[in-house]
C-alpha positions as CSV (number, residue, x, y, z in Angstrom):
1,M,87.8,47.5,102.7
2,S,88.6,47.3,106.3
3,L,91.2,49.4,108.1
4,C,93.3,47.5,110.6
5,F,94.4,49.4,113.7
6,S,94.8,48.0,117.1
7,S,93.3,51.1,118.7
8,Y,91.6,54.4,117.9
9,N,94.7,56.2,119.2
10,E,96.9,54.3,116.7
11,A,94.5,55.3,113.9
12,Y,94.5,58.9,115.0
13,Q,98.3,59.0,115.1
14,T,98.5,57.3,111.7
15,M,95.7,58.9,109.6
16,F,95.8,62.4,108.2
17,T,99.1,63.3,109.8
18,E,99.6,66.3,107.5
19,Y,96.5,68.0,109.0
20,K,96.1,69.9,112.2
21,D,93.7,68.7,115.0
22,I,91.1,71.2,113.9
23,V,90.3,71.6,110.1
24,S,88.1,73.6,107.9
25,V,85.2,72.3,105.9
26,K,87.4,72.5,102.8
27,E,90.2,70.5,104.4
28,A,87.6,67.9,105.7
29,S,86.3,67.6,102.1
30,I,89.8,66.9,100.9
31,M,90.4,64.4,103.7
32,L,87.2,62.5,102.9
33,N,87.5,62.9,99.2
34,T,84.0,64.4,99.0
35,G,82.3,67.7,98.3
36,R,81.6,70.5,100.8
37,K,77.9,69.9,100.7
38,Q,78.5,66.3,101.9
39,I,80.6,67.7,104.8
40,Y,77.8,70.0,105.8
41,K,75.3,67.1,105.5
42,L,77.6,65.0,107.9
43,L,77.8,67.9,110.3
44,K,74.0,68.3,110.3
45,Q,73.5,64.5,110.9
46,G,76.0,64.7,113.8
47,K,78.4,62.4,112.2
48,L,81.2,64.9,112.4
49,D,81.9,67.2,115.4
50,K,81.9,70.9,114.7
51,L,83.4,73.6,116.8
52,E,82.2,77.2,116.9
53,H,81.4,78.9,113.6
54,N,84.1,81.4,112.7
55,A,84.2,84.0,109.9
56,K,85.3,81.3,107.4
57,G,82.8,78.7,108.4
58,F,82.7,75.7,110.7
59,L,85.7,74.1,112.2
60,I,85.8,70.3,112.4
61,T,87.8,68.1,114.8
62,K,90.2,65.7,113.1
63,R,89.2,63.1,115.8
64,S,85.6,63.1,114.5
65,I,86.9,62.6,110.9
66,V,89.1,59.6,111.9
67,A,86.1,58.1,113.9
68,Y,83.8,58.6,110.9
69,V,86.3,56.8,108.6
70,L,86.7,54.0,111.0
71,N,83.0,53.6,111.5
72,A,82.4,53.7,107.7
73,S,85.1,51.1,107.2
74,Q,83.4,48.8,109.8
75,E,80.0,49.2,108.1
76,V,81.4,48.3,104.7
77,S,83.2,45.2,106.0
78,A,80.2,44.0,107.9
């Protein structure tokens, strides 16, 4: 499956519009339809950008989630 967007900005403005620019690990797991352990693995691998650790855990940028989805889509379609 390939996602068709003319630019990264278009993808960012179209995908996950119901989420804020900074999300929790729980929200990221919902966005990517995966478990929290997988999100922590992606963080450790540097595939998602994390912000400072707060009392509730890491915060993740929505930009990095969109970029991850776009990259994963390109790898699948290649």
